[in-house]
C-alpha positions in Angstrom: -0.4 -0.1 0.3 1.7 3.6 -0.7 2.0 5.8 2.3 -0.2 9.3 1.6 1.5 12.2 1.9 -0.8 14.8 3.3 1.8 17.1 5.0 2.0 20.3 2.7 1.4 23.6 2.5 0.0 25.9 -0.1 -0.9 29.9 -0.3 -2.6 31.5 -3.6 -2.6 34.6 -5.0 -5.3 35.4 -8.5 -3.1 34.5 -10.4 -0.9 31.9 -9.2 -1.0 28.9 -6.3 2.1 27.9 -4.2 2.5 24.9 -3.4 5.2 23.4 -1.1 5.5 19.4 -0.4 8.3 18.5 2.0 9.8 14.6 1.5 10.0 12.3 3.9 14.1 11.3 3.9 13.4 10.4 0.0 15.2 11.8 -3.1 12.6 13.4 -5.6 14.0 13.3 -9.6 11.3 15.0 -12.7 10.3 12.0 -13.6 8.3 11.3 -10.1 6.4 13.9 -11.4 3.3 13.9 -13.4 0.9 16.8 -14.1 -1.5 18.1 -16.7 -4.1 21.1 -16.3 -6.5 20.1 -13.4 -4.3 17.2 -12.2 -0.7 16.4 -10.0 0.7 13.4 -9.1 4.3 13.1 -6.8 4.9 8.9 -7.1 8.1 8.6 -4.8 7.4 4.9 -3.7 6.5 4.1 -1.1 5.4 7.7 -0.8 2.3 9.4 -3.2 0.8 12.5 -3.3 -2.6 13.6 -5.5 -4.4 16.1 -6.1 -7.2 17.2 -8.6 -7.0 20.7 -9.2 -9.7 22.4 -8.0 -9.3 24.8 -11.3 -7.5 24.4 -14.5 -4.3 25.7 -13.9 -1.7 26.3 -17.0 0.5 23.0 -17.3 2.9 24.4 -20.3 4.5 27.4 -17.6 4.1 26.3 -14.4 7.2 25.3 -12.3 8.4 22.5 -9.7 11.6 23.2 -8.2 13.2 20.2 -6.4 15.5 21.1 -3.2 16.4 21.2 0.5 14.1 17.9 1.4 11.1 19.7 -0.6 9.6 20.2 -3.7 8.0 23.4 -4.6 5.4 24.1 -6.9 4.3 27.1 -8.9 1.1 26.8 -10.3 -0.2 29.7 -12.7 -4.0 29.8 -13.1 -5.7 30.3 -16.1 -8.4 32.1 -14.8 -7.8 35.2 -12.5 -9.8 34.6 -9.2 -9.1 33.1 -5.7 -9.7 29.0 -5.0 -12.1 28.2 -2.1 -9.4 25.3 -1.8 -6.7 23.4 -3.4 -8.5 20.2 -4.2 -12.3 19.7 -5.3 -14.1 18.4 -2.2 -16.5 16.1 -1.7 -16.5 14.4 -4.8 -17.2 10.7 -5.0 -14.4 8.1 -6.8 -15.9 7.7 -9.9 -15.5 11.1 -10.0 -12.2 11.4 -8.9 -11.7 8.0 -11.6 -13.1 9.8 -14.6 -10.6 13.1 -13.9 -7.8 11.2 -13.3 -8.3 9.2 -16.7 -9.1 12.0 -18.4 -5.9 13.7 -17.1 -3.6 10.8 -18.2 -5.6 10.6 -21.6 -5.1 14.7 -22.4 -1.1 13.7 -21.5 -0.2 11.0 -24.0 -2.6 13.6 -26.4 0.0 16.5 -25.3 2.7 13.4 -26.1 1.8 12.4 -29.1 1.4 16.2 -30.4 5.1 17.0 -29.0 6.0 13.6 -31.1 4.6 15.0 -33.5 6.3 19.1 -33.9 9.5 17.6 -33.0 9.2 15.0 -36.0 7.9 17.9 -38.4 11.0 20.4 -37.0 13.1 17.4 -37.9 11.5 17.2 -41.2 12.1 21.0 -42.3 15.6 20.9 -40.3 16.4 18.5 -42.8 14.9 20.2 -45.8 16.8 23.2 -45.0 19.9 21.0 -44.9 19.3 19.6 -48.5 18.3 23.2 -49.4 21.4 24.7 -47.8 23.5 21.9 -49.6 21.7 22.8 -53.1 22.7 26.8 -53.0 25.9 26.1 -51.9 26.8 23.4 -54.6 25.0 26.0 -57.0 26.7 28.8 -55.5 29.7 26.9 -56.5 28.7 26.1 -59.4 28.4 30.0 -60.4 31.5 30.3 -59.4 33.3 28.1 -61.2 31.0 29.6 -64.4 32.3 32.8 -63.6 36.2 31.9 -63.1 35.6 30.3 -66.8 34.2 33.2 -68.2 36.8 35.7 -66.7 39.6 33.0 -68.0 37.9 33.0 -71.5 37.7 36.4 -71.5 41.2 37.1 -70.7 42.1 34.5 -72.4 41.0 36.5 -76.0 42.2 39.6 -74.7 46.2 38.0 -74.8 44.8 36.4 -77.9 44.0 39.6 -79.9 46.7 41.5 -78.1 49.1 38.8 -79.8 47.5 39.2 -83.3 47.7 43.0 -83.5 51.2 42.6 -82.3 52.2 39.9 -85.1 50.2 42.5 -87.9 52.9 45.6 -86.4 55.5 43.0 -87.0 54.3 41.7 -90.6 53.3 45.1 -91.5 57.0 46.3 -90.4 58.5 43.6 -92.1 56.5 44.3 -95.5 57.6 47.5 -95.2 61.1 46.8 -94.8 60.8 44.2 -97.1 60.2 46.4 -99.6 62.4 49.4 -98.2 65.4 46.8 -99.4 63.7 45.6 -102.4 63.6 49.0 -104.3 67.3 50.3 -102.9 68.5 46.5 -104.3 66.4 47.3 -107.8 67.5 50.9 -107.6 71.5 49.3 -107.0 70.9 47.0 -110.1 70.0 50.1 -112.4 72.9 52.1 -111.0 75.6 49.3 -112.0 73.4 48.6 -114.8 73.7 51.9 -115.9 77.8 51.9 -115.6 78.2 48.8 -117.4 76.1 50.6 -120.5 77.9 53.8 -119.6 81.7 52.7 -119.7 83.5 50.9 -122.4 85.3 47.8 -121.9 88.3 47.3 -123.2 89.6 43.6 -122.3 93.7 43.5 -123.0 94.9 39.9 -125.2 95.3 37.5 -122.1 92.0 37.8 -120.7 90.7 38.2 -124.0 92.6 34.5 -125.0 91.9 32.5 -121.8 88.2 33.6 -120.4 86.6 34.2 -124.3 85.8 33.2 -127.8 84.8 35.2 -129.9 81.4 33.4 -132.1 81.8 33.4 -135.9 79.8 35.0 -138.2 79.7 38.8 -138.9 81.1 41.1 -136.4 82.7 39.0 -134.8 86.1 40.5 -135.1 84.5 43.4 -132.8 85.6 43.4 -128.9 82.4 44.8 -127.9 79.8 42.0 -129.7 77.3 40.9 -127.3 78.1 37.5 -128.4 80.8 36.2 -126.4 80.4 32.8 -124.8 82.4 31.8 -121.7 84.8 29.1 -122.4 84.9 27.7 -119.0 82.0 26.4 -117.2 81.2 24.2 -114.0 80.7 20.5 -114.2 77.1 19.6 -113.8 75.8 18.2 -110.7 76.8 14.4 -109.6 73.0 12.3 -108.7 73.1 10.6 -105.3 71.1 8.6 -103.3 70.4 10.1 -99.6 68.9 7.3 -97.0 66.2 7.9 -94.3 65.2 6.2 -91.0 61.9 6.9 -89.0 62.0 6.0 -85.5 59.2 3.3 -84.7 56.5 3.9 -83.1 53.5 3.4 -81.3 51.3 6.0 -82.4 50.4 7.4 -85.6 51.9 11.3 -84.7 55.4 12.2 -85.4 57.5 12.2 -82.2 58.1 15.9 -82.7 54.6 16.8 -82.3 54.2 13.9 -79.2 53.8 14.1 -75.6 56.1 11.5 -74.5 55.0 11.9 -70.7 51.3 11.5 -71.8 52.2 8.8 -73.7 53.6 6.4 -71.9 51.3 6.9 -69.0 48.7 5.9 -71.1 50.5 2.7 -72.4 50.9 2.1 -68.8 47.0 2.1 -67.9 46.6 -0.1 -70.5 48.8 -2.4 -69.5 47.4 -2.6 -66.3 44.3 -2.7 -67.8 45.6 -5.7 -69.6 46.8 -7.4 -66.6 43.9 -6.9 -64.4 41.5 -8.3 -67.4 44.3 -11.5 -67.4 44.0 -12.1 -63.4 40.4 -12.0 -63.8 40.1 -14.4 -67.3 38.2 -17.0 -65.9 34.7 -14.1 -64.7 35.6 -11.9 -67.4 36.0 -14.7 -71.0 32.5 -14.7 -71.6 32.3 -10.7 -71.8 32.6 -9.1 -75.0 35.8 -6.9 -75.9 34.0 -3.5 -75.8 32.7 -4.7 -72.3 36.1 -5.1 -71.3 36.8 -1.4 -71.5 36.0 0.7 -68.1 34.9 3.7 -70.1 32.5 1.8 -72.2 31.3 0.5 -68.9 31.1 4.3 -67.4 28.6 5.1 -70.4 26.9 2.1 -69.5 26.4 3.0 -66.4 25.9 6.7 -66.5 22.9 5.5 -69.0 21.0 3.2 -66.7 21.3 5.7 -63.8 19.5 7.9 -66.4 17.2 5.4 -65.9 16.8 4.9 -63.0 18.1 1.3 -62.9 20.8 2.0 -59.6 21.3 -1.5 -58.9 22.2 -2.4 -62.6 24.5 0.9 -63.1 26.4 -0.1 -59.6 27.5 -3.3 -61.3 28.8 -1.4 -64.4 30.5 0.8 -62.2 31.4 -1.9 -59.9 32.6 -3.8 -62.8 34.3 -0.8 -64.4 36.4 -0.3 -61.0 37.7 -3.8 -61.5 39.2 -2.9 -64.7 40.9 0.3 -63.6 40.7 1.9 -60.1 42.6 4.8 -60.8 39.3 6.6 -61.8 38.2 9.3 -59.6 34.5 9.5 -61.7 33.8 5.5 -61.4 34.0 6.5 -57.4 31.6 9.9 -57.4 29.1 8.1 -60.2 29.3 5.1 -57.9 28.4 7.7 -55.2 25.2 9.1 -56.4 23.9 5.7 -57.4 24.7 5.0 -53.4 22.6 8.0 -52.3 19.5 7.1 -54.5 19.7 3.8 -53.0 20.3 4.5 -49.1 23.4 2.8 -49.2 24.7 6.6 -46.9 27.6 4.5 -45.9 29.0 3.2 -49.2 28.0 6.7 -50.6 30.6 8.1 -48.4 33.7 5.8 -48.8 33.8 6.0 -52.0 32.8 10.0 -52.0 36.3 9.7 -49.8 38.0 7.0 -52.3 37.2 9.7 -54.9 38.4 12.7 -53.7 41.6 10.7 -52.9 42.6 10.1 -56.2 41.5 14.0 -57.3 45.1 15.0 -55.7 46.6 17.5 -55.8 43.8 19.9 -55.8 44.1 21.7 -59.4 41.6 24.0 -61.5 41.2 21.3 -63.6 39.7 18.6 -60.9 37.7 21.5 -59.0 34.4 20.8 -60.0 35.2 16.3 -59.4 35.9 17.7 -56.0 32.5 19.7 -55.4 30.7 16.9 -56.7 31.9 14.4 -54.0 32.3 16.9 -51.2 28.6 17.4 -51.7 27.5 13.9 -52.1 29.4 12.9 -49.2 28.1 15.6 -46.9 24.2 15.3 -48.3 24.9 10.7 -47.1 26.5 12.3 -43.7 22.9 15.0 -43.6 20.8 11.9 -44.1 22.8 10.0 -41.9 21.8 12.7 -38.9 26.4 13.3 -38.7 26.4 17.5 -39.2 29.7 17.4 -37.9 31.3 14.6 -39.4 31.6 16.8 -42.1 34.5 18.6 -42.7 36.4 20.9 -45.5 
């Protein structure tokens, strides 16, 4: 049987009731107190205090302070008036039972409403977090686009400036060439004029060794134009030039290629072939195109676009087995895991993509933004708001 606590004191004003309930050497906690608008109960086994209040109170703003061996209640009245007593007097058992059950029912309804309110608040917070993430992603995308546009304008201005400089250089060269040509023509004219005006008197020695007069009329004249040179250079001898070309895997010439990039591509192809040969027992039924990671990536993208996320994950899994150094495979698979609610796998794939996207450079900026956004979305859906740190 419970021991009823009847040693209490109370006083009141027009707006509030002050109740002091002494405790008999027991320790009370807020869990021992139950209060509604017209029902108050304190249960500390084996002690029990129960009161069906005289009039309704504001149980939301009312308070209870525990300390110094007492519980001090401050109960605010809903209507300002003086009470004749603290509890309803001369009430039969049926009425008290009805009031007690009604108070418990109201408490359950209030708890349910509070739970619904918390659920709605939680959904609103989740929606706000998602909207904030989308805004951040849109802002970051706009910032990247602005940077691209600024860079494009800068390159365009530099190209126009270079073109103008080249035009000026070509114009100066053309003017200089025309001047040099004009000078050369003038010099040639002067030389020709000097030759015409200056008579040539060849000596006997030069006439014998260098020139031979032609036969015919006027052949005896020393100023004849029909003089022929006796000594002419011999024609060039024919020969063969042998040319050897360096063996090349790529069709372009060596001087036009990028050796480092070609070596990297050949290394990746060799690694992919080794992976395919290692898993030949599992991949022997695949077509040749299905053993290409790029083809599998495109296939997964098409399946993702049609909503077949499981098939897309399978395509990305096979592509990762063939080449595990492509960050885009992990990024796309993380997106599929987000759709399938595989949040931990989405976090793992996003983190792996960030590891491969190092060092951070402008060329992989968009990919890194996607990885951070998808990992942050997964953390938000897991309610791990403090885990994602950039």
